[in-house]
C-alpha positions in Angstrom: -36.0 2.3 -0.9 -38.5 3.2 -3.7 -39.8 -0.3 -4.1 -40.3 -0.9 -0.4 -42.2 2.4 -0.1 -44.3 1.6 -3.1 -45.7 -1.8 -2.2 -48.2 -1.0 0.5 -50.0 1.7 -1.5 -49.6 -0.3 -4.7 -51.5 -3.3 -3.2 -53.8 -1.6 -0.7 -55.1 1.5 -2.5 -58.4 0.5 -4.1 -60.4 3.7 -4.2 -61.5 3.7 -0.6 -62.4 6.9 1.2 -59.5 9.4 1.3 -59.6 9.5 5.2 -59.0 5.8 5.3 -56.1 6.2 2.8 -54.6 8.9 5.0 -54.8 6.6 8.1 -53.1 3.9 6.1 -50.4 6.3 4.9 -49.6 7.3 8.5 -49.7 3.8 9.9 -45.9 3.6 10.3 -45.9 6.9 12.3 -49.0 6.3 14.4 -47.1 6.3 17.7 -45.3 9.5 16.7 -48.6 11.2 15.8 -50.1 10.1 19.1 -47.1 11.6 20.9 -47.5 14.8 18.8 -51.1 15.1 20.0 -50.2 14.6 23.6 -47.3 17.1 23.4 -49.4 19.7 21.6 -52.2 19.4 24.3 -49.7 20.1 27.0 -47.9 22.9 25.2 -51.2 24.6 24.1 -52.8 24.3 27.6 -51.9 27.9 28.7 -54.5 29.2 26.2 -57.4 27.7 28.1 -55.7 27.5 31.6 -54.8 31.2 31.6 -58.5 32.4 32.2 -58.8 29.9 35.1 -55.5 31.0 36.7 -56.5 34.7 36.1 -59.8 34.0 37.9 -57.9 32.3 40.8 -55.5 35.3 41.1 -58.4 37.9 41.0 -60.3 35.9 43.7 -57.2 35.8 45.9 -56.9 39.6 45.6 -60.6 40.5 46.0 -61.2 38.0 48.8 -57.8 38.7 50.5 -57.0 35.0 50.3 -53.6 33.5 51.3 -50.7 34.8 49.2 -49.5 31.3 48.8 -52.5 30.7 46.5 -51.3 33.7 44.4 -47.7 32.4 44.1 -49.0 28.8 43.4 -51.2 30.0 40.5 -48.4 32.2 39.1 -45.8 29.4 39.4 -48.1 26.9 37.6 -48.7 29.2 34.6 -45.1 30.3 34.4 -43.9 26.7 34.3 -46.3 25.8 31.5 -45.3 28.9 29.5 -41.6 28.2 29.9 -41.8 24.5 28.8 -43.7 25.6 25.7 -40.4 26.1 23.7 -38.9 22.6 24.1 -42.4 21.0 23.8 -43.0 22.9 20.6 -39.7 21.7 19.1 -40.6 18.1 20.1 -44.1 18.5 18.5 -42.6 19.8 15.2 -40.2 16.9 15.1 -42.9 14.4 15.7 -45.7 15.8 13.5 -43.8 17.4 10.7 -41.4 14.5 10.5 -44.3 12.1 10.0 -45.9 14.4 7.4 -42.6 14.7 5.4 -42.1 10.9 5.5 -45.7 10.4 4.3 -45.1 12.8 1.4 -41.9 11.0 0.4 -43.6 7.6 0.6 -46.5 8.9 -1.5 -44.2 10.5 -4.1 -42.1 7.3 -4.3 -45.2 5.2 -4.8 -46.4 7.5 -7.6 -43.0 7.5 -9.4 -42.8 3.7 -9.1 -46.4 3.3 -10.4 -45.6 5.6 -13.3 -42.7 3.3 -14.3 -45.1 0.3 -14.2 -48.0 1.8 -16.2 -48.3 1.0 -19.8 -47.1 3.4 -22.6 -50.8 3.6 -23.7 -51.6 5.2 -20.3 -48.7 7.7 -20.7 -49.8 8.5 -24.2 -53.3 9.3 -22.9 -52.4 11.2 -19.7 -50.2 14.2 -20.2 -46.8 14.5 -18.4 -48.0 17.9 -16.9 -50.9 16.2 -15.2 -48.7 13.5 -13.7 -46.1 16.1 -12.6 -48.9 18.0 -10.9 -49.9 14.9 -9.0 -46.4 14.2 -7.8 -45.5 17.8 -6.9 -48.7 19.8 -6.2 -51.2 17.2 -5.0 -48.8 15.6 -2.5 -47.8 19.1 -1.3 -51.5 19.9 -0.8 -52.0 16.7 1.2 -49.0 17.6 3.4 -50.3 21.2 3.9 -53.8 19.9 4.8 -52.4 17.6 7.5 -50.1 20.2 8.9 -52.7 23.0 8.9 -55.4 20.7 10.3 -53.1 19.4 13.0 -51.8 22.9 14.0 -55.0 24.9 13.8 -57.6 22.1 14.4 -55.8 20.7 17.4 -55.4 24.2 18.8 -59.1 24.9 18.4 -60.2 21.5 19.7 -58.0 21.6 22.9 -59.1 25.2 23.7 -62.8 24.3 23.1 -62.6 21.1 25.1 -60.5 22.5 27.9 -62.6 25.7 28.2 -65.9 23.8 28.4 -64.5 21.4 31.0 -63.3 24.3 33.1 -66.7 26.0 32.8 -68.5 22.8 33.6 -66.4 22.2 36.7 -66.1 25.8 38.0 -69.4 27.4 36.9 -71.7 24.6 35.7 -74.7 26.9 35.6 -73.2 28.8 32.7 -72.4 25.7 30.5 -75.9 25.7 28.7 -75.4 29.4 28.0 -72.0 28.8 26.3 -73.3 25.7 24.4 -75.9 28.0 22.8 -74.1 31.4 22.5 -70.8 30.1 21.2 -72.2 28.2 18.2 -74.6 31.0 17.4 -71.8 33.6 17.4 -69.5 31.3 15.4 -72.3 30.7 12.8 -72.8 34.4 12.4 -69.1 35.0 11.8 -68.9 32.0 9.5 -71.8 33.4 7.4 -69.9 36.7 7.1 -66.8 34.8 6.1 -68.7 32.9 3.4 -69.6 36.1 1.7 -65.9 37.1 1.9 -64.9 33.8 0.2 -67.0 34.5 -2.9 -65.4 37.9 -3.3 -62.0 36.3 -2.9 -62.7 33.8 -5.6 -63.9 36.5 -8.0 -60.7 38.5 -7.3 -58.6 35.4 -7.9 -60.3 34.8 -11.2 -59.5 38.3 -12.3 -55.9 37.8 -11.4 -55.8 34.6 -13.4 -57.3 36.5 -16.3 -54.7 39.1 -16.0 -51.9 36.5 -16.0 -53.4 35.0 -19.2 -53.6 38.4 -20.9 -50.0 39.3 -20.0 -48.8 36.0 -21.4 -50.9 36.5 -24.6 -49.6 40.1 -24.9 -46.0 39.2 -24.6 -46.4 36.3 -27.1 -48.1 38.7 -29.6 -45.6 41.5 -29.3 -43.8 40.7 -32.7 -47.2 40.7 -34.4 -48.4 43.8 -32.6 -45.3 45.7 -33.5 -45.3 44.5 -37.1 -48.9 45.8 -37.6 -48.7 48.9 -35.5 -51.3 47.6 -33.0 -49.6 48.7 -29.8 -52.5 51.0 -28.9 -55.1 48.2 -29.4 -53.1 45.8 -27.3 -52.7 48.4 -24.5 -56.4 49.3 -24.6 -57.3 45.6 -24.2 -54.9 45.3 -21.3 -56.3 48.5 -19.7 -59.8 46.9 -19.7 -58.5 43.9 -17.8 -56.6 46.1 -15.3 -59.7 48.2 -14.8 -61.7 45.1 -13.9 -59.0 43.9 -11.6 -58.9 47.3 -9.8 -62.7 47.3 -9.3 -62.7 43.7 -8.0 -59.7 44.5 -5.7 -61.4 47.6 -4.2 -64.7 45.7 -3.7 -62.7 42.9 -2.0 -60.9 45.5 0.3 -64.3 46.9 1.3 -65.8 43.5 2.0 -62.7 42.6 4.0 -63.1 45.8 6.1 -66.8 45.1 6.7 -66.0 41.5 7.7 -63.3 42.5 10.1 -65.4 45.2 11.7 -68.6 43.2 11.9 -66.8 40.2 13.4 -65.2 42.4 16.0 -68.5 44.1 16.8 -70.4 40.8 17.1 -67.9 39.1 19.3 -67.5 42.1 21.6 -71.2 42.8 21.9 -71.9 39.2 22.8 -68.9 39.3 25.2 -70.2 42.5 26.9 -73.6 40.9 27.3 -72.2 37.8 28.8 -69.9 39.9 31.0 -72.8 42.1 32.2 -75.0 39.0 32.9 -72.2 37.2 34.8 -71.5 40.5 36.7 -75.1 40.9 37.7 -75.3 37.3 38.9 -72.1 37.7 40.9 -73.3 41.1 42.3 -76.5 39.5 43.6 -74.6 36.5 45.0 -76.5 34.0 42.9 -74.9 30.5 42.3 -71.8 31.6 44.2 -70.2 33.2 41.1 -67.1 35.2 42.1 -65.4 38.2 40.5 -62.7 35.9 39.1 -65.4 33.7 37.5 -66.9 36.8 35.8 -63.5 37.6 34.2 -62.9 33.9 33.3 -66.3 33.6 31.6 -65.8 36.8 29.6 -62.4 35.6 28.4 -63.7 32.1 27.5 -66.5 33.5 25.4 -64.1 35.1 22.9 -61.7 32.2 23.0 -64.3 29.5 22.5 -66.1 31.4 19.7 -62.8 32.0 17.8 -62.0 28.2 18.2 -65.4 27.2 16.8 -65.1 29.6 13.9 -61.5 28.3 13.2 -62.8 24.7 13.1 -65.5 25.6 10.6 -62.9 27.5 8.5 -60.9 24.3 8.1 -63.5 22.7 5.9 -62.2 24.1 2.6 -58.6 23.1 3.5 -59.7 19.5 4.3 -61.9 19.2 1.2 -59.0 20.4 -1.0 -56.6 18.0 0.7 -58.9 15.0 0.4 -59.5 15.8 -3.3 -55.7 15.7 -3.8 -55.7 12.2 -2.1 -58.3 11.1 -4.6 -56.2 12.7 -7.5 -53.1 10.7 -6.4 -55.3 7.6 -6.1 -56.2 7.8 -9.7 -52.6 6.9 -10.6 -52.1 4.5 -7.7 -55.1 2.4 -8.8 -54.8 2.8 -12.6 -55.1 -0.8 -13.9 -53.0 -0.4 -17.1 -49.9 -2.1 -15.8 -47.3 -4.0 -17.8 -47.4 -7.4 -16.3 -44.0 -9.1 -16.2 -44.0 -11.0 -12.9 -43.6 -14.8 -13.3 -42.9 -14.7 -17.0 -39.9 -16.2 -18.8 -36.7 -14.1 -18.5 -34.7 -13.7 -21.7 -31.0 -14.3 -21.3 -30.0 -14.3 -25.0 -31.5 -13.1 -28.3 -30.6 -14.0 -31.8 -32.9 -11.4 -33.3 -35.4 -13.4 -35.3 -38.8 -11.7 -35.4 -42.1 -13.1 -36.7 -45.4 -11.3 -37.0 -48.2 -13.9 -37.5 -51.5 -12.2 -38.4 -50.9 -9.5 -35.8 -53.7 -6.9 -35.3 -54.1 -4.1 -32.8 -57.1 -2.0 -32.0 -56.8 1.1 -29.8 -59.4 1.2 -27.0 -59.8 5.0 -27.2 -61.5 5.0 -30.6 -62.0 1.3 -31.4 -60.2 1.7 -34.8 -57.9 -1.1 -36.0 -54.4 0.5 -36.3 -52.9 -2.7 -37.7 -54.7 -5.7 -39.2 -53.5 -9.1 -40.2 -49.8 -8.0 -40.3 -47.6 -10.9 -41.3 -43.8 -10.6 -41.6 -40.9 -12.9 -40.9 -37.5 -11.3 -40.2 -34.2 -13.2 -40.1 -31.5 -12.2 -37.5 -29.4 -9.3 -38.8 -31.9 -8.3 -41.5 -32.8 -4.6 -42.1 -36.5 -4.0 -42.6 -37.8 -0.6 -43.7 -41.5 0.4 -43.0 -42.8 3.0 -45.4 -46.3 4.5 -46.1 -48.4 7.5 -45.6 -49.2 9.0 -42.2 -51.7 6.7 -40.3 -50.5 3.6 -42.2 -49.7 1.9 -38.9 -45.9 2.1 -39.0 -45.5 3.5 -35.4 -48.0 0.9 -34.1 -45.8 -1.9 -35.5 -42.8 -0.4 -33.8 -44.6 -0.1 -30.5 -45.8 -3.7 -30.8 -42.2 -4.8 -31.4 -40.9 -2.9 -28.4 -43.7 -4.3 -26.3 -45.4 -1.0 -25.5 -48.5 -2.4 -27.1 -49.8 -5.9 -27.1 -51.4 -7.6 -30.1 -55.2 -7.8 -29.9 -55.1 -10.6 -32.4 -52.4 -12.8 -33.8 -49.0 -13.5 -32.4 -45.6 -11.8 -32.3 -42.6 -14.3 -31.9 -39.1 -13.5 -30.8 -36.7 -16.3 -31.7 -39.8 -18.5 -32.0 -41.2 -17.7 -28.5 -44.5 -15.9 -28.1 -43.7 -12.4 -26.8 -46.7 -12.5 -24.3 -44.9 -15.2 -22.3 -41.7 -13.2 -21.9 -40.6 -10.7 -19.2 -40.3 -7.6 -21.4 -37.9 -5.9 -19.1 -35.3 -8.6 -19.9 -36.1 -8.5 -23.6 -35.6 -4.8 -23.8 -32.0 -5.2 -22.6 -31.3 -6.4 -26.1 -33.2 -3.6 -27.8 -32.1 0.0 -28.7 -34.4 2.7 -30.0 -33.2 5.9 -31.9 -36.3 8.1 -32.0 -37.0 11.1 -34.3 -36.4 13.5 -31.3 -33.5 12.3 -29.3 -34.3 12.2 -25.6 -31.5 13.7 -23.5 -31.5 14.8 -19.9 -29.7 17.6 -18.2 -26.5 15.9 -17.5 -23.0 15.4 -19.0 -22.3 13.9 -22.5 -20.8 10.8 -20.7 -24.0 10.4 -18.5 -26.3 10.6 -21.5 -24.4 8.1 -23.6 -23.8 5.6 -20.8 -27.3 6.1 -19.3 -28.2 2.9 -17.2 -24.8 1.3 -17.8 -22.8 1.9 -14.7 -20.0 -0.4 -15.8 -19.3 1.6 -19.0 -15.7 2.8 -19.0 -14.3 5.9 -20.8 -13.0 3.9 -23.7 -16.4 2.3 -24.3 -18.0 5.8 -24.3 -15.4 7.3 -26.6 -15.7 4.3 -28.9 -19.5 4.6 -29.2 -19.1 8.4 -29.9 -16.5 7.7 -32.5 -18.7 5.2 -34.4 -21.6 7.6 -34.1 -19.5 10.4 -35.8 -19.9 12.4 -32.5 -16.4 12.4 -31.1 -15.2 15.2 -33.3 -17.7 17.7 -31.9 -17.6 16.3 -28.3 -13.8 16.8 -28.1 -14.4 20.5 -29.1 -16.8 21.0 -26.2 -15.5 23.0 -23.2 -15.2 20.0 -20.9 -15.3 17.2 -23.4 -17.3 14.2 -22.1 -18.0 16.1 -18.9 -19.8 19.0 -20.7 -23.4 19.5 -19.6 -25.8 19.2 -22.5 -28.6 21.3 -20.9 -32.2 20.3 -20.5 -33.4 18.1 -23.4 -29.9 18.7 -24.9 -30.7 22.4 -25.5 -26.9 23.3 -25.8 -26.5 21.0 -28.8 -27.7 21.2 -32.4 -30.3 18.7 -33.7 -27.6 16.7 -35.5 -25.4 16.6 -32.4 -28.2 15.4 -30.2 -29.1 12.7 -32.7 -25.5 11.4 -32.9 -25.4 11.2 -29.1 -28.6 9.1 -29.3 -26.9 6.8 -31.8 -23.9 6.5 -29.5 -26.2 5.6 -26.6 -27.7 2.8 -28.8 -24.2 1.6 -30.0 -22.8 1.3 -26.5 -25.5 -1.2 -25.6 -24.6 -3.5 -28.5 -28.3 -4.4 -29.1 -29.6 -7.4 -31.1 -32.7 -5.5 -32.2 -32.5 -1.9 -33.4 -35.4 0.4 -34.0 -35.0 3.7 -35.9 -38.1 5.8 -35.9 -37.7 8.8 -38.3 -34.1 9.1 -37.0 -33.0 11.7 -39.7 -36.2 13.4 -40.7 -35.6 16.6 -38.6 -32.0 17.1 -39.8 -30.3 19.3 -42.3 -28.4 17.8 -45.3 -24.9 17.8 -43.7 -26.1 16.5 -40.3 -28.2 13.8 -42.1 -25.1 12.7 -44.0 -23.1 12.3 -40.7 -26.0 10.5 -39.0 -26.5 8.2 -42.0 -22.8 7.2 -41.8 -23.2 6.5 -38.1 -26.4 4.5 -38.7 -24.6 2.4 -41.3 -22.1 1.2 -38.7 -24.9 0.7 -36.1 -27.0 -1.6 -38.4 -24.2 -4.2 -39.0 -25.2 -7.6 -37.7 -28.3 -6.4 -36.0 -32.0 -7.0 -36.7 -33.1 -3.5 -37.7 -36.5 -1.9 -38.2 -36.4 1.5 -39.9 -39.4 3.9 -40.3 -38.7 6.9 -42.6 -40.7 9.3 -44.7 -37.7 10.1 -46.9 -37.6 7.1 -49.2 -34.0 8.0 -50.1 -32.9 6.9 -46.6 -34.3 3.3 -46.9 -32.9 2.3 -50.3 -30.2 0.1 -48.7 -32.7 -1.9 -46.6 -32.8 -5.7 -47.2 -36.6 -5.4 -47.6 -39.0 -2.5 -47.8 -42.5 -3.1 -46.4 -45.1 -0.7 -47.8 -48.0 -0.2 -45.5 -51.5 1.3 -46.0 -54.4 1.4 -43.5 -52.5 -1.0 -41.1 -51.9 -3.7 -43.7 -48.9 -4.8 -45.8 -49.4 -3.6 -49.4 -46.2 -4.9 -50.9 -42.7 -6.1 -49.9 -39.4 -6.2 -51.7 -36.1 -4.4 -52.3 -36.0 -0.8 -53.7 -35.3 -2.1 -57.2 -38.0 -4.8 -57.1 -40.7 -2.4 -55.8 -39.8 0.3 -58.4 -39.9 -2.3 -61.1 -43.3 -3.4 -59.9 -44.9 0.0 -60.4 -47.2 -0.4 -57.3 -47.7 1.6 -54.1 -44.0 2.2 -53.5 -43.5 3.6 -57.0 -46.4 6.0 -56.3 -44.9 7.1 -53.0 -41.5 7.5 -54.7 -43.0 9.5 -57.5 -44.8 11.8 -55.1 -41.6 12.6 -53.2 -39.5 13.2 -56.4 -42.2 15.5 -57.7 
C-alpha cells in the first residue's frame, strides 16, 4: 500500500506551485470532489433562496395574491430545508473522505521517502522537523482544504446565488450591491486586520509564558538549593503581568471590532432598506414590498460572505506553506540509489579499503583520507584513536551510509558502488553505543524484521547474549513490554538485547560501535562475554575508546586525522612505542 501511494508524488513532485500539487494529490478523488461541490450547492441553497421565498410570501400577503403561491413558496423552502440532513451527510462522506485519503497518501509518501533518503540527510535534518512535517504539516493541509471547502464554498454559493437573484428580480439594484458590498466588506476586513495584530501579540505572550513555566520547573532544584524562590516568582509575576495587560487589550479590541462591525453592517443595511423602501413607495422600477425585504436581507448576507472569503487568505497561505514544507522532503535529492544494481545472495566477509577518502559536503573537510586496509573473512579489526580521527566515518562507509569520494571499497572483491546495498545489509549487523529499542515486547525487539524467527531461535540468541537470565525474571518473559527506547530496562540489559538481535541474524559482517562504553563494570563483563560469542567466525569491526576492550582483536588500526597511523596486535603496537602506546599510556594515567 505504501509503495503504491508513494510513487506518484515521488516521481511528479518537482517544486511546482502548491496549488498544482494539491490538484495532483486529489486527482484520484476528482469525481467525488465534483459531487461534493454539487451536493453542497444544493444543501446550502436555502441561505440565498430564503430571502427570495420570503419576498414572494410578503408580496402574496400585501397584494392579496392566490394562496396557492403562498403554499408553493412554503413547500419549496420546506423541502430544501428537510433534504439538508441527508445531503450534508453525503457531502461529508464525499469531501472529508477525499481529504482523509489525500492526507494518508501524503503521509505514506513522506514515510517512504524518509526510508529512501541517505543517512547524511537524516544526520543533517532533525527527527523533530521530519515528525512535524508528517504530523502537523499534513494536518494543516487537511484543515486548509476542509475549511476552504466548507466556509469558502458557502460564501461563494451565497454570493453567486444572491447576485443572480438580484440581477433577475431587481436588476436596477445590482450596481448598488456591486459597490456597497465590497466597500462594507473592506471596512470590516480593515477592522479585522487590526484585531489580528493584537491576537498575534497575545499569542506571543502566551508562548513566552509557556517557556518561562518550563524554565521555572526545570530550575526548581537550583532555585530551592539557593533560596531563590522569591526571585523566581518575581520573574514569573512580570511575565504574568504582561500577559494580563495584553489579554485585557485584546478583549477591548475584540469588543470594539464586534461593535463596529455590527454598527457598520446595520447602518449600511438601514440605508439600503430606506432607499429601497422609498423607491418602492414612489412606484419606481416596479419594486415591491417583498423586494425591499429581500434586498435588505441580501445586503447583510452578501457582505458577510465577502468578508468570509477575504478572511480565508491566512488559512490558505498557511496550508500552501505546509504543502511547500512537505515538498522539501518529497523532492530532496539525497536518495540511496539501489535500483538496477547487483543483488548480493551470499557474502564471505572479505573487505578491502583501497585508498578510500570521504569529504563531508557540509564543511568540505576530509574526514577520511587514503584509508587502505585489507580484511580477511572472520578477522576482527579494532579501530582506535582520538575523537575526530575518522573511526565512525569508516564504519558508515562500511555500512554504506556514506559513499567514498575517492578510492574504492570492495566486498568479496566487488566494488561496493555496484551492489544493491539493501541486499548487502542482510548480511550485516550493527551493535551501537546506544541500543535502539522500540516500544514493543522483548520478542518483537530481538526478532525485529525476522517474521520467521521461532521461540527457540529467540531464546537461543538471548542465551548467547547473556540476556536470558534477566528476561526469564521479567513479569511476562519474552512478552514483556520494554517501554519506549527500552526505558524499563537498564543500560546493560538493553545492550544485551541489541546483541541478541545481532546474533539471531547470523551476520557475516559485524560492526560494534562503542558497544560497552556506557556500561558499568558488571554489565560490561556480561556484554563482553556475549560479544566474544558473537565475534566467532564473523568479520568484525570494533570501535572503542577503552583500549582494554580491544586487546583480543586480530589487528588494531590506530587512526589520526582520518588516516592510518599504525597497525598491529596489542603486543606489537605496545612494543613499537608509537601512537597506540601513547593512547594506552594516557588511559592508564
